[in-house]
DOTI-929334 format. One record per residue (C-alpha): residue number from 1; x, y, z. Coordinates in Angstrom, 2 decimals, padded with zeros to 5 digits, always signed. Layout:
{nr = NUM&X = X&Y = Y&Z = Z}
...
This chain:
{nr = 1&X = -005.53&Y = +022.94&Z = -010.70}
{nr = 2&X = -007.55&Y = +022.84&Z = -007.51}
{nr = 3&X = -007.05&Y = +019.80&Z = -005.33}
{nr = 4&X = -010.41&Y = +018.08&Z = -005.12}
{nr = 5&X = -009.55&Y = +016.90&Z = -001.62}
{nr = 6&X = -008.78&Y = +020.29&Z = -000.16}
{nr = 7&X = -012.32&Y = +021.50&Z = +000.36}
{nr = 8&X = -013.24&Y = +018.47&Z = +002.43}
{nr = 9&X = -010.55&Y = +018.72&Z = +005.08}
{nr = 10&X = -010.92&Y = +019.97&Z = +008.60}
{nr = 11&X = -009.17&Y = +023.07&Z = +009.79}
{nr = 12&X = -005.77&Y = +021.43&Z = +009.87}
{nr = 13&X = -006.20&Y = +019.66&Z = +006.55}
{nr = 14&X = -007.36&Y = +016.22&Z = +007.68}
{nr = 15&X = -010.80&Y = +014.85&Z = +008.43}
{nr = 16&X = -011.34&Y = +012.91&Z = +011.64}
{nr = 17&X = -010.63&Y = +009.55&Z = +010.01}
{nr = 18&X = -007.37&Y = +010.69&Z = +008.42}
{nr = 19&X = -006.14&Y = +012.78&Z = +011.35}
{nr = 20&X = -006.48&Y = +009.91&Z = +013.81}
{nr = 21&X = -005.76&Y = +007.07&Z = +011.40}
{nr = 22&X = -003.07&Y = +005.61&Z = +013.64}
{nr = 23&X = -005.56&Y = +005.53&Z = +016.55}
{nr = 24&X = -008.22&Y = +003.85&Z = +014.40}
{nr = 25&X = -005.67&Y = +001.33&Z = +013.16}
{nr = 26&X = -004.62&Y = +000.54&Z = +016.73}
{nr = 27&X = -008.26&Y = +000.07&Z = +017.77}
{nr = 28&X = -008.86&Y = -002.25&Z = +014.82}
{nr = 29&X = -005.77&Y = -004.26&Z = +015.70}
{nr = 30&X = -007.10&Y = -004.72&Z = +019.23}
{nr = 31&X = -010.58&Y = -005.47&Z = +017.90}
{nr = 32&X = -009.24&Y = -008.03&Z = +015.44}
{nr = 33&X = -007.16&Y = -009.76&Z = +018.10}
{nr = 34&X = -010.14&Y = -009.88&Z = +020.47}
{nr = 35&X = -012.35&Y = -011.25&Z = +017.69}
{nr = 36&X = -009.81&Y = -013.94&Z = +016.91}
{nr = 37&X = -009.63&Y = -014.94&Z = +020.57}
{nr = 38&X = -013.32&Y = -014.77&Z = +021.48}
{nr = 39&X = -014.92&Y = -015.86&Z = +018.20}
{nr = 40&X = -012.34&Y = -017.66&Z = +016.06}
{nr = 41&X = -015.09&Y = -019.43&Z = +014.12}
{nr = 42&X = -016.38&Y = -016.08&Z = +012.81}
{nr = 43&X = -013.01&Y = -015.11&Z = +011.36}
{nr = 44&X = -012.53&Y = -018.59&Z = +009.93}
{nr = 45&X = -015.95&Y = -018.48&Z = +008.27}
{nr = 46&X = -015.29&Y = -015.08&Z = +006.71}
{nr = 47&X = -011.96&Y = -016.28&Z = +005.36}
{nr = 48&X = -013.68&Y = -019.33&Z = +003.85}
{nr = 49&X = -015.87&Y = -017.06&Z = +001.70}
{nr = 50&X = -013.52&Y = -017.19&Z = -001.26}
{nr = 51&X = -013.20&Y = -018.12&Z = -004.90}
{nr = 52&X = -011.38&Y = -021.45&Z = -005.01}
{nr = 53&X = -009.22&Y = -022.90&Z = -007.78}
{nr = 54&X = -007.95&Y = -026.47&Z = -007.37}
{nr = 55&X = -009.25&Y = -026.40&Z = -003.79}
{nr = 56&X = -007.03&Y = -023.42&Z = -003.01}
{nr = 57&X = -008.55&Y = -020.05&Z = -002.03}
{nr = 58&X = -007.54&Y = -017.48&Z = -004.64}
{nr = 59&X = -009.76&Y = -014.46&Z = -003.95}
{nr = 60&X = -011.25&Y = -013.70&Z = -000.54}
{nr = 61&X = -014.69&Y = -012.27&Z = -001.28}
{nr = 62&X = -015.00&Y = -010.13&Z = +001.91}
{nr = 63&X = -011.50&Y = -008.74&Z = +001.39}
{nr = 64&X = -012.12&Y = -008.13&Z = -002.31}
{nr = 65&X = -015.25&Y = -006.12&Z = -001.51}
{nr = 66&X = -013.49&Y = -004.10&Z = +001.19}
{nr = 67&X = -010.48&Y = -003.41&Z = -000.97}
{nr = 68&X = -012.56&Y = -002.29&Z = -003.93}
{nr = 69&X = -014.19&Y = +000.31&Z = -001.70}
{nr = 70&X = -010.73&Y = +001.32&Z = -000.50}
{nr = 71&X = -009.53&Y = +001.91&Z = -004.04}
{nr = 72&X = -012.55&Y = +003.32&Z = -005.86}
{nr = 73&X = -012.80&Y = +006.63&Z = -003.94}
{nr = 74&X = -009.12&Y = +007.23&Z = -004.70}
{nr = 75&X = -009.40&Y = +006.48&Z = -008.39}
{nr = 76&X = -012.56&Y = +008.51&Z = -008.97}
{nr = 77&X = -010.74&Y = +011.67&Z = -007.82}
{nr = 78&X = -008.17&Y = +011.44&Z = -010.61}
{nr = 79&X = -008.61&Y = +013.82&Z = -013.52}
{nr = 80&X = -006.79&Y = +011.96&Z = -016.27}
{nr = 81&X = -006.97&Y = +014.97&Z = -018.55}
{nr = 82&X = -004.23&Y = +016.45&Z = -016.38}
{nr = 83&X = -001.86&Y = +013.64&Z = -017.36}
{nr = 84&X = -001.64&Y = +015.17&Z = -020.83}
{nr = 85&X = -000.31&Y = +018.37&Z = -019.28}
{nr = 86&X = +002.46&Y = +016.57&Z = -017.40}
{nr = 87&X = +004.93&Y = +017.22&Z = -020.22}
{nr = 88&X = +005.23&Y = +020.79&Z = -018.97}
{nr = 89&X = +006.66&Y = +019.45&Z = -015.70}
{nr = 90&X = +009.02&Y = +016.83&Z = -017.08}
{nr = 91&X = +011.65&Y = +017.19&Z = -014.34}
{nr = 92&X = +009.43&Y = +016.55&Z = -011.28}
{nr = 93&X = +007.56&Y = +013.81&Z = -013.12}
{nr = 94&X = +010.81&Y = +012.18&Z = -014.22}
{nr = 95&X = +012.29&Y = +012.42&Z = -010.73}
{nr = 96&X = +009.23&Y = +010.83&Z = -009.15}
{nr = 97&X = +009.14&Y = +007.95&Z = -011.63}
{nr = 98&X = +012.90&Y = +007.36&Z = -011.25}
{nr = 99&X = +012.77&Y = +007.24&Z = -007.45}
{nr = 100&X = +009.56&Y = +005.18&Z = -007.33}
{nr = 101&X = +010.53&Y = +002.50&Z = -009.82}
{nr = 102&X = +014.33&Y = +002.50&Z = -010.21}
{nr = 103&X = +015.36&Y = +003.02&Z = -006.57}
{nr = 104&X = +012.58&Y = +002.39&Z = -004.06}
{nr = 105&X = +011.80&Y = -001.31&Z = -004.80}
{nr = 106&X = +015.45&Y = -002.31&Z = -004.54}
{nr = 107&X = +016.30&Y = -000.33&Z = -001.41}
{nr = 108&X = +013.22&Y = -001.82&Z = +000.26}
{nr = 109&X = +014.36&Y = -005.32&Z = -000.63}
{nr = 110&X = +017.91&Y = -004.68&Z = +000.60}
{nr = 111&X = +016.89&Y = -003.00&Z = +003.86}
{nr = 112&X = +014.23&Y = -005.60&Z = +004.69}
{nr = 113&X = +016.59&Y = -008.46&Z = +003.86}
{nr = 114&X = +019.31&Y = -007.00&Z = +006.10}
{nr = 115&X = +017.04&Y = -006.48&Z = +009.10}
{nr = 116&X = +014.61&Y = -009.40&Z = +008.82}
{nr = 117&X = +016.98&Y = -011.97&Z = +007.33}
{nr = 118&X = +020.06&Y = -011.02&Z = +009.35}
{nr = 119&X = +019.86&Y = -008.54&Z = +012.21}
{nr = 120&X = +016.47&Y = -009.67&Z = +013.56}
{nr = 121&X = +016.69&Y = -013.25&Z = +012.30}
{nr = 122&X = +017.17&Y = -014.80&Z = +015.73}
{nr = 123&X = +014.50&Y = -012.59&Z = +017.29}
{nr = 124&X = +011.91&Y = -013.64&Z = +014.71}
{nr = 125&X = +012.95&Y = -017.25&Z = +015.17}
{nr = 126&X = +015.07&Y = -019.40&Z = +012.83}
{nr = 127&X = +012.55&Y = -022.22&Z = +013.17}
{nr = 128&X = +009.43&Y = -020.04&Z = +012.86}
{nr = 129&X = +007.30&Y = -021.01&Z = +009.88}
{nr = 130&X = +004.34&Y = -019.48&Z = +008.06}
{nr = 131&X = +001.62&Y = -021.04&Z = +005.94}
{nr = 132&X = +000.91&Y = -019.28&Z = +002.65}
{nr = 133&X = -001.32&Y = -020.03&Z = -000.30}
{nr = 134&X = -000.20&Y = -022.32&Z = -003.07}
{nr = 135&X = +000.52&Y = -020.30&Z = -006.22}
{nr = 136&X = -002.53&Y = -020.05&Z = -008.45}
{nr = 137&X = -002.67&Y = -022.95&Z = -010.91}
{nr = 138&X = +000.14&Y = -024.91&Z = -009.23}
{nr = 139&X = -000.75&Y = -028.42&Z = -008.11}
{nr = 140&X = +002.13&Y = -030.15&Z = -006.31}
{nr = 141&X = +001.92&Y = -033.24&Z = -004.11}
{nr = 142&X = +002.22&Y = -032.97&Z = -000.34}
{nr = 143&X = +005.89&Y = -033.01&Z = +000.62}
{nr = 144&X = +007.10&Y = -031.36&Z = -002.59}
{nr = 145&X = +009.22&Y = -028.22&Z = -002.40}
{nr = 146&X = +008.68&Y = -024.95&Z = -004.22}
{nr = 147&X = +011.29&Y = -022.23&Z = -003.70}
{nr = 148&X = +011.96&Y = -022.28&Z = +000.03}
{nr = 149&X = +008.46&Y = -023.61&Z = +000.68}
{nr = 150&X = +007.26&Y = -027.13&Z = +001.38}
{nr = 151&X = +003.80&Y = -028.32&Z = +000.39}
{nr = 152&X = +001.73&Y = -029.49&Z = +003.34}
{nr = 153&X = -001.97&Y = -030.11&Z = +003.89}
{nr = 154&X = -003.72&Y = -027.93&Z = +006.47}
{nr = 155&X = -007.43&Y = -028.44&Z = +007.16}
{nr = 156&X = -007.79&Y = -030.30&Z = +003.89}
{nr = 157&X = -006.17&Y = -027.52&Z = +001.83}
{nr = 158&X = -002.70&Y = -027.63&Z = +000.32}
{nr = 159&X = -000.50&Y = -024.81&Z = +001.59}
{nr = 160&X = +003.15&Y = -023.83&Z = +001.37}
{nr = 161&X = +005.19&Y = -023.82&Z = +004.57}
{nr = 162&X = +007.85&Y = -021.09&Z = +004.36}
{nr = 163&X = +010.23&Y = -019.42&Z = +006.84}
{nr = 164&X = +008.33&Y = -016.71&Z = +008.70}
{nr = 165&X = +010.95&Y = -014.03&Z = +008.11}
{nr = 166&X = +010.70&Y = -014.57&Z = +004.36}
{nr = 167&X = +006.96&Y = -014.08&Z = +004.56}
{nr = 168&X = +007.55&Y = -010.75&Z = +006.30}
{nr = 169&X = +010.09&Y = -009.93&Z = +003.58}
{nr = 170&X = +007.43&Y = -010.57&Z = +000.94}
{nr = 171&X = +005.11&Y = -008.06&Z = +002.59}
{nr = 172&X = +007.86&Y = -005.45&Z = +002.67}
{nr = 173&X = +008.59&Y = -006.08&Z = -001.02}
{nr = 174&X = +004.94&Y = -005.53&Z = -001.92}
{nr = 175&X = +004.98&Y = -002.23&Z = +000.00}
{nr = 176&X = +008.20&Y = -001.16&Z = -001.71}
{nr = 177&X = +006.78&Y = -001.56&Z = -005.21}
{nr = 178&X = +003.58&Y = +000.34&Z = -004.42}
{nr = 179&X = +004.07&Y = +004.13&Z = -004.53}
{nr = 180&X = +001.24&Y = +006.00&Z = -002.90}
{nr = 181&X = -001.72&Y = +007.26&Z = -004.91}
{nr = 182&X = -004.05&Y = +008.04&Z = -002.02}
{nr = 183&X = -002.92&Y = +009.67&Z = +001.21}
{nr = 184&X = -000.15&Y = +011.47&Z = -000.69}
{nr = 185&X = -002.84&Y = +013.90&Z = -001.80}
{nr = 186&X = -003.19&Y = +014.83&Z = +001.87}
{nr = 187&X = +000.55&Y = +014.97&Z = +002.55}
{nr = 188&X = +001.18&Y = +017.21&Z = -000.46}
{nr = 189&X = -001.65&Y = +019.50&Z = +000.58}
{nr = 190&X = -000.37&Y = +019.79&Z = +004.16}
{nr = 191&X = +003.16&Y = +020.48&Z = +002.91}
{nr = 192&X = +001.79&Y = +023.32&Z = +000.75}
{nr = 193&X = +002.94&Y = +021.61&Z = -002.40}
{nr = 194&X = +001.71&Y = +021.85&Z = -005.98}
{nr = 195&X = -001.69&Y = +020.14&Z = -005.87}
{nr = 196&X = -001.83&Y = +019.86&Z = -009.64}
{nr = 197&X = +001.52&Y = +018.09&Z = -009.79}
{nr = 198&X = +000.46&Y = +015.73&Z = -007.00}
{nr = 199&X = -002.72&Y = +014.75&Z = -008.83}
{nr = 200&X = -000.83&Y = +014.28&Z = -012.09}
{nr = 201&X = +001.61&Y = +011.95&Z = -010.36}
{nr = 202&X = -001.27&Y = +010.04&Z = -008.76}
{nr = 203&X = -002.67&Y = +009.40&Z = -012.23}
{nr = 204&X = +000.71&Y = +008.49&Z = -013.74}
{nr = 205&X = +001.60&Y = +006.19&Z = -010.84}
{nr = 206&X = -001.74&Y = +004.42&Z = -011.13}
{nr = 207&X = -001.13&Y = +003.77&Z = -014.81}
{nr = 208&X = +002.53&Y = +002.83&Z = -014.27}
{nr = 209&X = +001.54&Y = +000.30&Z = -011.63}
{nr = 210&X = -000.47&Y = -001.57&Z = -014.23}
{nr = 211&X = +002.75&Y = -002.14&Z = -016.18}
{nr = 212&X = +005.47&Y = -002.48&Z = -013.54}
{nr = 213&X = +003.87&Y = -003.78&Z = -010.35}
{nr = 214&X = +003.60&Y = -007.36&Z = -011.58}
{nr = 215&X = +007.06&Y = -007.72&Z = -013.19}
{nr = 216&X = +008.89&Y = -006.00&Z = -010.33}
{nr = 217&X = +006.97&Y = -007.92&Z = -007.69}
{nr = 218&X = +007.60&Y = -011.22&Z = -009.41}
{nr = 219&X = +011.29&Y = -010.47&Z = -009.88}
{nr = 220&X = +011.96&Y = -009.41&Z = -006.27}
{nr = 221&X = +009.88&Y = -012.22&Z = -004.78}
{nr = 222&X = +011.84&Y = -014.64&Z = -006.95}
{nr = 223&X = +015.16&Y = -013.18&Z = -005.83}
{nr = 224&X = +013.95&Y = -013.63&Z = -002.25}
{nr = 225&X = +013.31&Y = -017.31&Z = -003.06}
{nr = 226&X = +009.62&Y = -016.90&Z = -002.36}
{nr = 227&X = +006.83&Y = -018.43&Z = -004.41}
{nr = 228&X = +006.05&Y = -016.27&Z = -007.44}
{nr = 229&X = +002.37&Y = -016.76&Z = -008.26}
{nr = 230&X = +002.38&Y = -014.85&Z = -011.54}
{nr = 231&X = -001.23&Y = -015.55&Z = -012.43}
{nr = 232&X = -002.48&Y = -014.43&Z = -009.03}
{nr = 233&X = -000.18&Y = -011.39&Z = -009.16}
{nr = 234&X = -001.64&Y = -010.28&Z = -012.48}
{nr = 235&X = -005.14&Y = -011.09&Z = -011.25}
{nr = 236&X = -004.60&Y = -008.93&Z = -008.16}
{nr = 237&X = -003.54&Y = -006.01&Z = -010.37}
{nr = 238&X = -006.64&Y = -006.47&Z = -012.49}
{nr = 239&X = -008.99&Y = -006.65&Z = -009.49}
{nr = 240&X = -007.42&Y = -004.12&Z = -007.16}
{nr = 241&X = -005.92&Y = -001.56&Z = -009.56}
{nr = 242&X = -007.43&Y = -001.88&Z = -013.04}
{nr = 243&X = -011.05&Y = -002.49&Z = -011.97}
{nr = 244&X = -011.36&Y = +000.50&Z = -009.60}
{nr = 245&X = -009.30&Y = +002.59&Z = -012.03}
{nr = 246&X = -011.73&Y = +001.91&Z = -014.89}
{nr = 247&X = -014.75&Y = +002.22&Z = -012.60}
{nr = 248&X = -013.45&Y = +005.53&Z = -011.26}
{nr = 249&X = -012.75&Y = +006.93&Z = -014.71}
{nr = 250&X = -016.11&Y = +005.94&Z = -016.18}
{nr = 251&X = -018.21&Y = +006.97&Z = -013.19}
{nr = 252&X = -016.38&Y = +010.30&Z = -012.87}
{nr = 253&X = -017.03&Y = +011.03&Z = -016.53}
{nr = 254&X = -020.70&Y = +010.04&Z = -016.28}
{nr = 255&X = -021.40&Y = +011.90&Z = -013.02}
{nr = 256&X = -019.76&Y = +015.15&Z = -014.16}
{nr = 257&X = -021.66&Y = +014.97&Z = -017.44}
{nr = 258&X = -024.95&Y = +014.34&Z = -015.63}
{nr = 259&X = -024.60&Y = +016.51&Z = -012.53}
{nr = 260&X = -021.77&Y = +018.93&Z = -013.21}
{nr = 261&X = -018.30&Y = +019.27&Z = -011.69}
{nr = 262&X = -019.44&Y = +021.32&Z = -008.70}
{nr = 263&X = -021.93&Y = +018.64&Z = -007.61}
{nr = 264&X = -019.29&Y = +015.96&Z = -008.17}
{nr = 265&X = -016.72&Y = +017.73&Z = -005.99}
{nr = 266&X = -018.98&Y = +019.10&Z = -003.28}
{nr = 267&X = -021.55&Y = +016.32&Z = -002.90}
{nr = 268&X = -020.29&Y = +013.07&Z = -004.38}
{nr = 269&X = -016.68&Y = +013.27&Z = -003.17}
{nr = 270&X = -017.87&Y = +014.49&Z = +000.23}
{nr = 271&X = -020.00&Y = +011.35&Z = +000.51}
{nr = 272&X = -017.02&Y = +009.16&Z = -000.43}
{nr = 273&X = -014.60&Y = +010.83&Z = +001.99}
{nr = 274&X = -014.77&Y = +008.23&Z = +004.80}
{nr = 275&X = -015.34&Y = +005.19&Z = +002.58}
{nr = 276&X = -011.67&Y = +004.38&Z = +001.91}
{nr = 277&X = -010.67&Y = +004.56&Z = +005.56}
{nr = 278&X = -013.71&Y = +002.62&Z = +006.80}
{nr = 279&X = -013.06&Y = -000.15&Z = +004.27}
{nr = 280&X = -009.40&Y = -000.20&Z = +005.31}
{nr = 281&X = -010.32&Y = -000.49&Z = +008.99}
{nr = 282&X = -012.73&Y = -003.36&Z = +008.35}
{nr = 283&X = -009.97&Y = -005.13&Z = +006.43}
{nr = 284&X = -007.60&Y = -004.67&Z = +009.35}
{nr = 285&X = -010.06&Y = -006.24&Z = +011.77}
{nr = 286&X = -010.18&Y = -009.31&Z = +009.53}
{nr = 287&X = -006.40&Y = -009.43&Z = +009.14}
{nr = 288&X = -005.66&Y = -009.19&Z = +012.85}
{nr = 289&X = -008.36&Y = -011.66&Z = +013.81}
{nr = 290&X = -006.03&Y = -014.22&Z = +012.20}
{nr = 291&X = -002.71&Y = -012.81&Z = +013.42}
{nr = 292&X = -003.70&Y = -012.22&Z = +017.04}
{nr = 293&X = -001.98&Y = -015.34&Z = +018.32}
{nr = 294&X = +001.29&Y = -014.40&Z = +016.60}
{nr = 295&X = +001.24&Y = -010.90&Z = +018.06}
{nr = 296&X = +000.28&Y = -012.00&Z = +021.56}
{nr = 297&X = +002.97&Y = -014.65&Z = +021.61}
{nr = 298&X = +005.57&Y = -012.25&Z = +020.21}
{nr = 299&X = +004.50&Y = -008.60&Z = +020.56}
{nr = 300&X = +007.87&Y = -007.42&Z = +019.26}
{nr = 301&X = +006.93&Y = -008.76&Z = +015.82}
{nr = 302&X = +005.43&Y = -005.38&Z = +014.91}
{nr = 303&X = +008.68&Y = -003.65&Z = +015.91}
{nr = 304&X = +010.89&Y = -005.98&Z = +013.84}
{nr = 305&X = +008.85&Y = -005.17&Z = +010.75}
{nr = 306&X = +008.37&Y = -001.47&Z = +011.51}
{nr = 307&X = +012.08&Y = -000.63&Z = +011.80}
{nr = 308&X = +013.07&Y = -001.43&Z = +008.18}
{nr = 309&X = +009.88&Y = +000.23&Z = +006.93}
{nr = 310&X = +010.67&Y = +003.38&Z = +008.93}
{nr = 311&X = +014.22&Y = +003.52&Z = +007.59}
{nr = 312&X = +013.05&Y = +002.93&Z = +004.02}
{nr = 313&X = +010.43&Y = +005.68&Z = +004.21}
{nr = 314&X = +012.95&Y = +008.24&Z = +005.43}
{nr = 315&X = +015.64&Y = +007.16&Z = +002.96}
{nr = 316&X = +013.37&Y = +007.46&Z = -000.07}
{nr = 317&X = +012.05&Y = +010.81&Z = +001.09}
{nr = 318&X = +015.53&Y = +012.26&Z = +001.42}
{nr = 319&X = +016.68&Y = +010.84&Z = -001.91}
{nr = 320&X = +013.78&Y = +012.51&Z = -003.71}
{nr = 321&X = +013.96&Y = +015.71&Z = -001.70}
{nr = 322&X = +017.71&Y = +016.23&Z = -002.08}
{nr = 323&X = +017.71&Y = +015.32&Z = -005.78}
{nr = 324&X = +015.13&Y = +018.06&Z = -006.29}
{nr = 325&X = +017.77&Y = +020.64&Z = -005.42}
{nr = 326&X = +020.20&Y = +020.09&Z = -008.35}
{nr = 327&X = +017.19&Y = +019.73&Z = -010.65}
{nr = 328&X = +016.21&Y = +023.27&Z = -009.57}
{nr = 329&X = +012.66&Y = +022.31&Z = -008.72}
{nr = 330&X = +010.50&Y = +024.76&Z = -006.85}
{nr = 331&X = +009.54&Y = +023.84&Z = -003.31}
{nr = 332&X = +005.95&Y = +023.30&Z = -004.47}
{nr = 333&X = +007.14&Y = +020.52&Z = -006.81}
{nr = 334&X = +009.96&Y = +019.15&Z = -004.63}
{nr = 335&X = +007.76&Y = +018.43&Z = -001.60}
{nr = 336&X = +005.12&Y = +016.24&Z = -003.30}
{nr = 337&X = +007.78&Y = +014.56&Z = -005.47}
{nr = 338&X = +009.53&Y = +013.37&Z = -002.31}
{nr = 339&X = +006.27&Y = +012.52&Z = -000.54}
{nr = 340&X = +004.97&Y = +010.29&Z = -003.32}
{nr = 341&X = +008.02&Y = +008.06&Z = -003.16}
{nr = 342&X = +008.17&Y = +007.95&Z = +000.62}
{nr = 343&X = +004.52&Y = +007.05&Z = +001.11}
{nr = 344&X = +003.24&Y = +003.59&Z = +000.23}
{nr = 345&X = +000.09&Y = +002.47&Z = -001.52}
{nr = 346&X = -000.74&Y = +000.17&Z = +001.37}
{nr = 347&X = -004.23&Y = -000.60&Z = +000.04}
{nr = 348&X = -002.81&Y = -002.39&Z = -003.01}
{nr = 349&X = -000.02&Y = -003.96&Z = -000.94}
{nr = 350&X = -002.52&Y = -005.39&Z = +001.55}
{nr = 351&X = -004.76&Y = -006.61&Z = -001.26}
{nr = 352&X = -001.91&Y = -008.26&Z = -003.14}
{nr = 353&X = -000.40&Y = -009.88&Z = -000.04}
{nr = 354&X = -003.81&Y = -011.23&Z = +000.91}
{nr = 355&X = -004.47&Y = -012.63&Z = -002.54}
{nr = 356&X = -000.98&Y = -014.05&Z = -003.10}
{nr = 357&X = -000.16&Y = -015.42&Z = +000.32}
{nr = 358&X = -003.38&Y = -015.46&Z = +002.33}
{nr = 359&X = -005.21&Y = -013.36&Z = +004.87}
{nr = 360&X = -003.39&Y = -015.01&Z = +007.77}
{nr = 361&X = +000.10&Y = -014.84&Z = +006.24}
{nr = 362&X = +003.08&Y = -012.96&Z = +007.61}
{nr = 363&X = +003.20&Y = -011.06&Z = +004.33}
{nr = 364&X = -000.27&Y = -009.64&Z = +004.97}
{nr = 365&X = +000.77&Y = -008.69&Z = +008.50}
{nr = 366&X = +003.85&Y = -006.86&Z = +007.22}
{nr = 367&X = +001.73&Y = -004.74&Z = +004.88}
{nr = 368&X = -000.56&Y = -003.85&Z = +007.78}
{nr = 369&X = +002.44&Y = -002.63&Z = +009.78}
{nr = 370&X = +003.01&Y = -000.27&Z = +006.86}
{nr = 371&X = -000.40&Y = +001.25&Z = +007.58}
{nr = 372&X = +000.39&Y = +001.51&Z = +011.28}
{nr = 373&X = +003.48&Y = +003.68&Z = +010.79}
{nr = 374&X = +002.30&Y = +005.59&Z = +007.70}
{nr = 375&X = +000.53&Y = +008.51&Z = +009.36}
{nr = 376&X = +003.00&Y = +009.46&Z = +012.12}
{nr = 377&X = +006.04&Y = +009.10&Z = +009.84}
{nr = 378&X = +004.52&Y = +011.06&Z = +006.96}
{nr = 379&X = +003.33&Y = +013.82&Z = +009.29}
{nr = 380&X = +006.92&Y = +014.06&Z = +010.54}
{nr = 381&X = +008.14&Y = +014.43&Z = +006.95}
{nr = 382&X = +005.50&Y = +017.08&Z = +006.25}
{nr = 383&X = +006.92&Y = +019.12&Z = +009.13}
{nr = 384&X = +010.43&Y = +018.67&Z = +007.75}
{nr = 385&X = +009.27&Y = +019.99&Z = +004.38}
{nr = 386&X = +007.60&Y = +023.03&Z = +005.90}
{nr = 387&X = +010.72&Y = +023.85&Z = +007.91}
{nr = 388&X = +013.02&Y = +023.57&Z = +004.89}
{nr = 389&X = +011.03&Y = +025.54&Z = +002.33}
{nr = 390&X = +013.86&Y = +028.06&Z = +002.18}
{nr = 391&X = +016.09&Y = +025.40&Z = +000.59}
{nr = 392&X = +014.18&Y = +025.88&Z = -002.65}
{nr = 393&X = +012.83&Y = +028.70&Z = -004.74}
{nr = 394&X = +009.05&Y = +028.96&Z = -004.64}
{nr = 395&X = +006.76&Y = +029.17&Z = -007.65}
{nr = 396&X = +006.07&Y = +032.81&Z = -006.77}
{nr = 397&X = +009.79&Y = +033.65&Z = -006.66}
{nr = 398&X = +010.41&Y = +031.84&Z = -009.94}
{nr = 399&X = +007.44&Y = +033.46&Z = -011.59}
């Protein structure tokens, strides 16, 4: 099946937004920090535009709008009819699901806990605290404890005060349970993988997330002694995964029926190409307008979070890539199978962290660091794939 992304790329496979994503992210980080310093009231006002329950902000309206436009262009590209054909490729599909859901969440938790809760504990600061949202529907008095958090009142709103390193851990957990369903289409294309298999796995991962993201997230957050806001977790899945998924499916079906598949691919998808990245960048400006003080006071914060994420990305890639060998997968299936696990669905992770813990939380910052390292690390892994094609038989050789 033809990759619907491939015709929109520049000569080297990426459009200007995707090719220089790390640069754009860096500029937005600087812009957000400057905004927070020069016009803190603007960022505070935007964050106040939220849906409140029991005087606690549950859904940030600006973030919800941005994140919908991040997710919709991804979901509308999925041809769910291809999912029915996945049975013909049971081994690569099974490998991807096994790595994504049986290995990746738990290695992310273990690696992040080791680095953030042990190795970097003193660097982050044993006494450093973070303010996160009260779990949706929970109404505890000021001074009460919940997990490792303590209920305090900040600016008239009840919040939970938790150790900062645990907040970073929460962000890493949310990244670890979110296999990529977006940029992996680009990584698979650049690695000369099986575009059809990549799209099938995007569809299957999107559907699997509806079932497993909430339970796994709740379990690992609970193990980490962090607040487990189940209602908000399920609400975030509904808003940030199910809603764009349904909207993408219905609008794709309607547009193709009305205009034809060629118009859909060549005109509509071309129009949507920059939307996801632009929405992501706007979200980052908002996020960093709140975290500017933390970064300026401790610029190594980004490094402490990036190291476990970098190790996790490489570990999961190599697990998937090396397991492809005994399964006798072709290179075209092995490369995207490894890429899907290694890459993170940072859009959903950012959305969930923002909804569960707040726009200014350490958890939200940790998910943003995932965006920062995503492009350079994944491009490195693409090059590794291209240089090791001879490890596997190709589809042509097998055919």
